[in-house]
C-alpha positions as CSV (number, residue, x, y, z in Angstrom):
1,M,111.3,51.8,220.3
2,D,107.7,52.6,221.1
3,T,106.6,53.9,224.5
4,M,106.1,51.1,227.0
5,N,106.0,50.7,230.8
6,L,109.1,49.6,232.7
7,Q,107.7,46.1,233.3
8,N,107.7,45.5,229.5
9,L,111.5,46.2,229.6
10,G,112.1,43.6,232.3
11,W,111.7,45.8,235.4
12,D,110.5,43.8,238.4
13,P,110.4,43.9,242.3
14,W,114.1,42.9,242.4
15,F,115.1,46.3,240.8
16,A,112.2,48.3,242.3
17,Q,113.3,47.5,245.8
18,Q,116.9,48.7,245.1
19,A,115.6,51.9,243.4
20,A,113.4,52.7,246.4
21,L,116.4,52.9,248.7
22,E,118.0,55.7,246.6
23,Q,117.5,59.4,247.1
24,G,117.6,62.1,244.5
25,P,116.2,62.9,241.0
26,A,117.8,60.0,239.1
27,V,115.3,57.8,237.2
28,P,115.6,54.1,236.3
29,A,116.5,53.3,232.8
30,R,117.7,50.2,230.9
31,V,120.9,50.1,228.9
32,T,120.0,49.1,225.4
33,A,123.3,49.7,223.6
34,V,126.9,50.5,224.4
35,H,129.3,52.5,222.2
36,K,132.6,52.8,224.0
37,E,131.9,55.3,226.8
38,I,128.4,56.3,225.7
39,W,125.3,54.3,226.6
40,L,121.9,54.3,225.0
41,L,119.2,54.4,227.8
42,K,115.5,53.6,227.6
43,T,112.8,54.6,230.1
44,E,109.1,54.0,229.8
45,D,108.6,57.1,227.7
46,Q,111.9,58.1,226.1
47,E,115.2,57.0,224.8
48,F,118.4,59.1,225.3
49,L,122.2,58.9,225.5
50,G,124.0,58.7,228.8
51,E,127.5,59.0,230.2
52,A,129.0,58.0,233.5
53,S,129.1,60.7,236.1
54,G,132.4,61.7,237.7
55,R,131.3,60.2,241.0
56,F,130.4,56.9,239.3
57,L,133.8,56.7,237.6
58,F,135.6,57.5,240.9
59,N,133.8,54.6,242.7
60,A,134.2,52.1,239.8
61,L,137.0,49.6,240.7
62,S,137.1,47.5,237.6
63,A,135.4,46.9,234.2
64,L,132.8,44.8,236.0
65,D,131.4,48.0,237.6
66,M,130.7,49.7,234.3
67,P,127.2,49.5,232.7
68,A,126.6,46.7,230.3
69,V,123.8,46.1,227.8
70,G,120.8,44.9,229.8
71,D,121.8,46.7,233.0
72,W,119.3,48.8,234.9
73,V,120.8,52.1,235.9
74,L,119.7,55.2,237.8
75,A,120.4,58.3,235.6
76,R,120.0,62.0,236.1
77,V,118.3,63.6,233.0
78,S,119.3,67.3,232.6
79,G,117.8,68.3,229.3
80,P,117.3,67.3,225.6
81,D,120.6,68.6,224.5
82,S,122.8,67.1,227.2
83,P,123.5,63.4,227.9
84,A,122.0,61.9,231.1
85,L,124.5,61.2,233.9
86,I,124.6,57.6,235.1
87,E,124.8,57.6,238.8
88,K,124.4,53.9,239.7
89,V,124.2,50.4,238.3
90,L,121.5,48.4,240.1
91,A,122.6,44.9,241.3
92,R,122.4,42.4,238.5
93,K,120.5,39.1,238.4
94,S,123.1,37.7,236.0
95,L,126.2,38.9,234.2
96,L,127.7,37.4,231.1
97,T,131.5,38.1,230.9
98,R,134.7,36.6,229.6
99,R,138.1,37.0,231.0
100,T,140.5,39.0,228.9
101,S,143.8,37.5,227.8
102,G,147.2,38.8,229.1
103,K,148.8,39.1,232.4
104,K,146.3,41.6,233.8
105,R,143.3,39.8,235.2
106,D,140.3,41.7,233.8
107,F,136.9,41.0,232.3
108,Q,135.0,42.0,229.2
109,L,131.3,42.7,229.8
110,I,128.9,41.0,227.3
111,A,125.4,41.4,228.7
112,A,123.6,41.8,232.1
113,N,120.3,40.6,233.5
114,V,119.9,37.8,230.9
115,D,117.4,35.1,231.6
116,T,118.2,32.7,228.7
117,A,121.3,32.5,226.4
118,F,120.7,31.2,222.9
119,I,124.0,29.5,222.0
120,I,124.1,29.3,218.2
121,Q,126.2,27.1,215.9
122,S,125.6,26.5,212.2
123,L,125.5,23.1,210.5
124,D,127.7,24.2,207.6
125,G,131.0,23.5,209.3
126,N,130.7,25.5,212.5
127,F,129.3,22.7,214.6
128,N,131.7,21.9,217.3
129,L,130.9,20.2,220.6
130,R,134.0,21.4,222.3
131,R,133.2,25.0,221.5
132,L,129.6,24.4,222.6
133,E,130.9,23.2,226.0
134,R,132.8,26.4,226.5
135,Y,129.7,28.5,225.8
136,L,127.8,26.3,228.2
137,V,130.5,27.0,230.8
138,M,130.0,30.7,230.2
139,A,126.3,30.5,230.7
140,A,126.6,28.2,233.8
141,E,129.1,30.6,235.4
142,A,126.6,33.5,234.9
143,K,123.7,31.3,236.2
144,I,121.8,31.7,232.9
145,R,119.6,29.1,231.3
146,P,121.3,27.9,228.1
147,V,119.5,26.8,224.9
148,A,121.5,25.3,222.0
149,L,120.3,26.4,218.6
150,F,121.7,25.1,215.3
151,S,121.1,27.2,212.2
152,K,121.2,26.4,208.5
153,C,119.4,23.1,209.1
154,D,118.2,23.2,205.4
155,L,121.8,22.2,204.5
156,M,121.8,18.9,206.3
157,P,119.6,15.7,206.0
158,E,117.2,15.2,208.9
159,A,118.9,12.1,210.2
160,E,122.2,14.0,210.6
161,R,120.5,16.9,212.3
162,L,118.8,14.6,214.8
163,E,122.2,13.0,215.5
164,K,123.8,16.3,216.2
165,L,120.9,17.4,218.4
166,A,121.3,14.2,220.5
167,Q,125.1,14.8,220.8
168,A,124.5,18.4,222.1
169,A,121.7,17.4,224.5
170,A,124.0,14.7,226.0
171,L,126.6,17.4,227.1
172,V,124.5,18.7,230.0
173,P,121.4,17.1,231.6
174,G,118.2,18.9,230.6
175,L,119.8,21.1,227.9
176,S,117.2,22.3,225.4
177,A,118.3,22.1,221.7
178,A,116.7,22.8,218.4
179,C,117.5,23.3,214.7
180,F,116.2,26.1,212.4
181,S,116.8,27.8,209.1
182,N,116.6,31.5,208.5
183,H,116.5,30.8,204.8
184,T,113.4,28.5,204.7
185,G,111.8,29.4,208.0
186,E,112.0,25.7,209.2
187,G,112.2,25.4,212.9
188,L,111.5,29.1,213.7
189,P,108.2,28.3,215.4
190,A,110.1,26.0,217.8
191,V,112.5,28.8,218.5
192,R,109.6,31.2,219.2
193,E,108.3,28.7,221.8
194,F,111.3,29.6,224.0
195,L,110.3,33.3,224.0
196,A,108.2,35.0,226.7
197,P,107.2,38.7,227.2
198,A,109.6,40.8,229.4
199,Q,112.2,38.1,229.5
200,T,115.7,38.9,228.3
201,Y,117.5,36.6,225.8
202,C,121.1,36.9,224.5
203,L,122.5,35.6,221.2
204,L,125.9,34.0,221.5
205,G,128.1,32.4,218.9
206,S,130.8,32.8,216.3
207,S,130.5,35.2,213.4
208,G,128.4,33.9,210.5
209,V,126.3,31.4,212.4
210,G,123.1,33.4,211.8
211,K,122.6,35.4,215.1
212,S,121.6,38.6,213.5
213,S,119.6,36.8,210.8
214,L,117.7,35.0,213.6
215,L,117.0,38.3,215.3
216,N,115.6,39.6,212.0
217,S,113.6,36.5,211.4
218,L,112.0,36.7,214.9
219,A,111.4,40.4,214.6
220,Q,110.0,39.9,211.1
221,E,112.0,43.0,210.0
222,D,115.7,43.8,209.3
223,M,116.9,45.1,212.7
224,Q,120.5,44.1,212.1
225,K,122.7,44.1,208.9
226,T,123.9,40.7,207.8
227,L,126.5,39.3,205.3
228,P,127.0,35.8,203.9
229,V,129.8,33.7,205.2
230,R,132.9,33.0,203.1
231,E,132.3,29.9,201.0
232,A,135.9,28.8,201.2
233,D,136.0,28.1,204.9
234,S,132.4,28.7,206.1
235,K,133.7,31.4,208.4
236,G,131.6,34.5,209.1
237,R,132.6,38.1,208.9
238,H,131.9,40.6,211.8
239,V,128.9,42.6,210.9
240,T,127.4,43.3,214.4
241,T,130.0,45.5,216.1
242,A,128.1,46.5,219.2
243,R,125.9,44.8,221.8
244,E,122.3,46.0,221.5
245,L,118.9,45.1,223.0
246,F,115.8,44.9,220.9
247,V,112.1,44.4,221.7
248,L,110.6,41.6,219.6
249,P,106.9,41.2,218.6
250,G,105.3,39.6,221.5
251,G,107.4,41.4,224.1
252,A,110.5,39.3,224.4
253,L,113.8,41.3,224.8
254,M,116.7,40.1,222.7
255,I,120.4,41.2,223.0
256,D,122.5,40.7,219.9
257,T,126.3,40.4,220.3
258,P,129.3,40.5,218.0
259,G,130.7,37.1,217.1
260,M,133.4,35.8,219.4
261,R,136.3,33.8,217.9
262,E,137.9,33.3,221.3
263,L,136.0,32.8,224.6
264,G,138.9,33.5,226.9
265,N,139.4,31.8,230.3
266,M,136.5,30.5,232.2
267,G,135.5,30.3,235.8
268,W,135.6,27.0,237.6
269,D,133.1,26.5,240.5
270,D,129.9,27.5,238.8
271,G,131.1,27.1,235.2
272,V,133.4,24.2,234.3
273,A,132.4,22.1,237.3
274,G,128.7,22.5,236.4
275,V,129.0,21.6,232.8
276,F,131.4,18.7,233.4
277,S,129.6,17.4,236.5
278,D,130.0,13.8,235.1
279,I,133.8,14.1,235.2
280,E,133.8,16.0,238.6
281,T,131.7,13.1,240.1
282,L,134.3,10.6,238.9
283,A,137.1,12.8,240.2
284,A,135.8,12.4,243.7
285,R,136.4,8.7,243.4
286,C,140.1,8.9,242.5
287,R,142.5,7.3,244.9
288,Y,144.3,10.5,245.6
289,A,142.5,13.7,246.7
290,D,145.0,15.9,244.6
291,C,144.8,13.7,241.5
292,S,145.8,15.5,238.4
293,H,143.9,13.0,236.1
294,T,147.0,12.7,233.9
295,A,149.0,9.6,234.9
296,E,148.1,8.5,238.5
297,E,147.2,5.0,239.4
298,G,143.7,4.7,240.7
299,C,142.4,7.7,238.7
300,A,138.7,7.1,238.1
301,V,138.6,9.8,235.3
302,L,141.4,8.1,233.3
303,A,139.7,4.7,233.8
304,A,136.4,6.1,232.4
305,V,138.2,7.5,229.4
306,A,140.0,4.2,228.7
307,A,136.7,2.4,228.9
308,D,135.0,4.9,226.6
309,G,132.7,6.0,229.4
310,I,133.9,9.6,228.7
311,P,134.6,10.7,225.2
312,A,138.3,11.6,224.7
313,G,137.5,15.0,223.3
314,R,135.4,15.9,226.2
315,Y,138.1,14.8,228.7
316,E,140.7,16.9,226.7
317,N,138.5,20.0,226.7
318,Y,137.9,19.5,230.5
319,M,141.6,19.3,231.2
320,K,142.4,22.3,228.9
321,M,139.9,24.5,230.8
322,R,141.2,23.2,234.1
323,R,144.7,24.3,233.2
324,E,143.5,27.7,232.0
325,F,141.7,28.3,235.2
326,S,144.7,27.2,237.3
327,Y,147.0,29.5,235.4
328,Q,144.4,32.4,235.5
329,D,144.2,32.0,239.3
330,M,147.9,32.2,239.8
331,T,149.4,35.4,241.3
332,L,151.5,37.5,239.0
333,Y,154.6,36.3,240.9
334,E,153.7,32.7,240.4
335,K,153.2,33.2,236.7
336,R,156.6,34.9,236.4
337,V,158.3,32.0,238.2
338,K,156.5,29.5,235.9
339,D,157.4,31.4,232.8
340,K,161.0,31.6,233.8
341,K,161.2,27.9,234.4
342,F,159.6,27.2,231.0
343,G,162.0,29.6,229.3
344,K,165.0,27.9,231.0
345,M,163.7,24.5,229.9
346,V,163.4,25.7,226.3
347,K,167.0,27.0,226.4
348,E,168.3,23.6,227.7
349,V,166.4,21.8,225.0
350,M,167.9,24.1,222.3
351,K,171.4,23.5,223.6
352,V,171.0,19.7,223.4
353,K,169.7,20.1,219.8
354,K,172.6,22.2,218.8
355,G,175.1,19.8,220.3
356,R,173.8,16.9,218.1
């Protein structure tokens, strides 16, 4: 990357005030790439590798404390032949994460200090409103503005495109959505309209939807390697293997991420509840305060589903994420009890089947 001032990299008074409180020779730098336990750092006049200092690692309590792409850190630069030592991660404005699967409750870092998330689906078989809802939950949980982008619009008639745009926009009030084609260039000017200098954007979506191709189109050069999707099932192959931040012509900052086949468990208060505010509003009208929205009389949610006021697929996705959050929020002891009860029930069912 060319020499630039920190403001061009997204530095603002929020970070400057934090840095002013620190003592010592460490300088501010932005994390532009992560490769396991090595970070690529960018300052206003140089780019160098960094590693976490011993003190930093000692004070880190979880994966959330480690630097992510887009983070601003304070790093001590010792010389051209030695990696810089990361001493501190400055407080973030936003943080995109997903919960890891398994019994241990942990998080995988995706990107930090993102202003807008470009959620990308393709119109060649990848279009899925339920998956889009999950990405919207991820953005809402991180308090990041979402924009839904649909690639490969050259493969679909205009009437069908407009219908899918309308379906997506109806998921969340005020959601911006647009179609584009990396192949023909159609719609790319509309995508560029979302970009602003020194603002940070993140590309989210499954493999093969055109995230890296969009980055190359916006940059007007091949910044990331791309491969065609498999024709048999329209599924993409992982080409981008690391999260990396790029500076686009015009000054916008873009973070490319590997494709995610699974999004993991989501948060509830700021995520699911925000994206499904229509269902949450109805839930407040249920006869019982602890209504499960599954079989109770006087359930306003079920009544709306029966009357086609809420699409059945949207209701099912809401309930699925609700169950995921409930299970994720259990203590390890509660999970073991539940798993034992489930295992006992399966054994009883198998005994009945054998006795027939």
